[in-house]
C-alpha positions, 0 to 999 in steps of 0.5 A, spaced: 150 201 115 155 198 120 160 197 114 159 205 112 160 207 119 167 203 120 169 205 113 168 212 116 172 211 122 178 208 119 178 214 114 178 219 119 183 215 123 188 215 117 187 222 115 190 224 122 196 220 121 201 225 119 208 225 120 211 232 121 218 234 122 221 241 124 228 243 122 232 249 125 238 251 121 243 256 123 247 260 118 252 266 120 252 272 115 258 275 113 257 281 118 257 276 124 250 276 125 246 269 126 240 268 122 236 262 125 231 259 120 225 254 122 223 249 117 217 245 118 215 239 113 209 235 114 208 228 111 202 224 110 202 217 111 203 212 106 196 211 105 192 214 099 186 218 101 183 217 094 184 209 095 180 210 102 175 214 098 174 209 093 173 204 098 168 208 102 164 209 095 164 202 094 161 200 100 156 205 099 154 202 093 154 195 096 149 197 101 145 201 096 144 194 092 143 190 098 137 195 101 134 195 094 134 187 094 131 187 101 126 192 098 124 188 092 124 181 097 119 185 101 115 187 096 114 180 093 113 177 100 107 183 101 104 181 094 104 173 096 101 175 102 095 179 099 094 173 094 094 168 100 089 172 103 085 173 097 085 165 097 083 164 104 077 169 103 075 165 097 075 159 100 071 161 106 066 164 102 065 157 098 065 154 105 060 158 108 056 157 101 056 150 102 054 151 109 048 155 107 046 150 102 046 144 107 042 148 112 037 149 107 036 142 105 036 140 112 030 145 113 026 142 107 027 135 110 024 137 117 018 141 113 017 134 110 
């Protein structure tokens, strides 16, 4: 997310980097009048917006891939925790069964 945000800020900053030049040409007409022409030219910086867009797209792809990997790892961890919980539950049931059998044996011994 931070990488995407940084790339967006750089992209916007570079888009705003334009060089403009204004030329004023004055010409004298054959009838003696003067004509003034203003020519304004804009030139963008040497940076290519297509390259910047490509970089931003690559960053998005990398972030999506990382997100998918995190989701997969979380799913696997959840499955392992579920399995461990079932193992603990089974062990507790077996332990309780052994305690009950031991208690019954003690009761029988006390009756004798």
